[in-house]
N, C-alpha and C positions, 0 to 999 in steps of 0.2 A: 883786574887790578893793574895789569900792564898799561892799559889805557889811562888809568888814573895817574900812574907814575909819569908817563910821557906827557900827560896834560899838565902836570905840575912843572915839568921842565920847560914846557912850551909857553906858559903864561907868566907875565910879570906883574899882574895886578895882585897886590898883597891880600886884598879881601877875597878874591877868587881863590888864591892859593890856600887861604885858611879854610874856605868852604870845601875845597877838594880834600884837604887833609882830614877834616871832620867827617866827610863822606866816607873816606877810606876807613876811619875808625869804626863807623857804623857798618862797614862792609857793603856799601852801596856804590855801584859803578857810576861814574860821572857821565853826563851826556855831552859835555863839551860846551854847553850853553850856560852862562853864569846864572841867568834868571831861573832856568829850569832846575839847575843844581841847588840853587839857594832854596827853592820851593821844596825840593826833595829833602834837604837838610832840616828845614823847619818842620816838615811833616814827621821826619824820623825823631826829632827832638820832642815833638808833641806826643807821639806814640810812646816814647820812653817815659815821659812825665806821667802819662795816663797809666802805664803799667806800674810805676812806682806808687802812685796814689791808690790804685786798686789793691796792690799788695799791702799797703799800710792800712787800708780800710778792712781788709780781710783779717789782718793781725789784730786790729782793735776789736772786731767782732768776736774773734776767738777768745780774747782776753775777757770780754764782757760775758761770754757764754760760760766760761770757767768760773767766774766769781759767783754768780747766783747759785750754781750747783753746790759750791762749798757751803753757802749759807743755808741751802735746803738740807744739806747733809747734817749740819749742826742742829737744825730744828728737828730733824728726824731722830738724831741721837738723844736729844733732850726728851722728846716724846717717848722714846723707847725706855729711857731711864725711869720716867714717871710710871710707865706701864709695869716695868720690872718691880718698882717699889710697891705698887698696888698688888702685884701678883704675890709678893711676899706676904702681904696681909691676908690674901685669899688662901695661901698655903697654910698659914697659921690657923685660920678659921676652919679649914678642912681637917687639919690634925686634931683640933679641939672637938670637932663633930665626931671624928672617928673614936676618940677616947670617950666622949659622952654617950654616943649611941652604940659603941662597940662594933663599928663596921670594920 
């Protein structure tokens, strides 16, 4: 970083000064060559954009995975309620059979 600071003081090209400052924000040491540093900066920006897009895609996948599970859970709860209703009928029939057959 000391090299970056001394490079900033050494150059008067405003575009290169901006490139050096942005490289310092990314924590990348400058090479002293404007074209190389510009390439490094573009690569660092591309990597950052890729990371952000990957993170957003993962968040979207997680949201999509959560939503179907809730829908499946609701379906299971309705099926369970239907089974419980039919079970009540079966319990009534069983009690009537006990009374009728004396079991």
